[in-house]
C-alpha positions as CSV (number, residue, x, y, z in Angstrom):
1,X,-14.9,-24.9,21.2
2,X,-12.3,-24.4,18.5
3,X,-8.5,-24.7,18.9
4,X,-7.9,-20.9,18.5
5,X,-10.5,-20.3,21.3
6,X,-8.7,-22.7,23.6
7,X,-5.3,-21.2,22.7
8,X,-6.6,-17.7,23.5
9,X,-8.0,-18.9,26.8
10,X,-4.5,-20.3,27.7
11,X,-2.6,-17.3,26.4
12,X,-4.6,-14.8,28.6
13,X,-4.8,-16.7,31.9
14,X,-2.4,-15.3,34.4
15,X,-2.1,-18.6,36.4
16,X,-2.0,-21.9,34.6
17,X,-1.3,-25.3,36.1
18,X,-1.0,-28.4,33.9
19,X,-0.8,-32.2,34.2
20,X,1.1,-34.3,31.8
21,X,1.5,-37.9,31.0
22,X,4.8,-37.9,29.3
23,X,4.4,-35.6,26.3
24,X,0.6,-35.7,26.4
25,X,-1.3,-32.8,28.2
26,X,-4.0,-34.5,30.3
27,X,-5.2,-31.7,32.5
28,X,-5.3,-28.0,32.9
29,X,-6.4,-25.5,35.6
30,X,-6.8,-22.0,34.3
31,X,-7.1,-19.1,36.8
32,X,-7.3,-15.3,36.9
33,X,-5.8,-13.9,40.1
34,X,-4.4,-10.8,41.8
35,X,-2.2,-13.1,44.0
36,X,-3.3,-11.0,47.1
37,X,-7.1,-11.2,47.6
38,X,-8.7,-13.8,45.3
39,X,-8.0,-16.4,42.7
40,X,-10.8,-17.4,40.3
41,X,-10.3,-20.9,38.9
42,X,-12.4,-20.6,35.8
43,X,-11.4,-23.8,33.9
44,X,-10.6,-27.2,35.3
45,X,-10.3,-29.8,32.5
46,X,-9.1,-33.4,32.6
47,X,-8.8,-35.6,29.6
48,X,-11.7,-38.1,29.6
49,X,-9.4,-41.1,29.7
50,X,-7.6,-39.7,32.8
51,X,-10.6,-38.7,35.0
52,X,-11.3,-40.2,38.4
53,X,-7.6,-40.4,39.2
54,X,-7.3,-37.4,41.4
55,X,-5.8,-35.1,38.8
56,X,-8.4,-32.4,39.3
57,X,-7.7,-32.3,43.1
58,X,-3.9,-32.2,42.4
59,X,-4.4,-29.3,39.9
60,X,-6.5,-27.3,42.5
61,X,-3.8,-28.0,45.2
62,X,-1.1,-26.9,42.8
63,X,-3.0,-23.7,41.9
64,X,-3.5,-22.9,45.6
65,X,0.2,-23.6,46.5
66,X,1.3,-20.8,44.1
67,X,-0.4,-18.1,46.3
68,X,-0.6,-19.9,49.6
69,X,-3.0,-18.4,52.2
70,X,-2.7,-14.9,50.8
71,X,-5.7,-15.2,48.5
72,X,-9.0,-17.1,48.6
73,X,-9.5,-19.6,45.9
74,X,-12.9,-19.3,44.2
75,X,-14.2,-22.0,41.8
């Protein structure tokens, strides 16, 4: 995937949660949602060096916390 493709994905998500290690982006959860009925988490990506540390679970929890129990999270 090219950098312009990744930038377009991020630009057009309507819910984006990120994980940082200082100034370095180490994780992203990209979702499309109506904030009322459903939230489709379409991309969950963690830097290879930072996997198996629970960042993915934290990003999923952060995503869900933004709409609470109002919408169902679909992965």
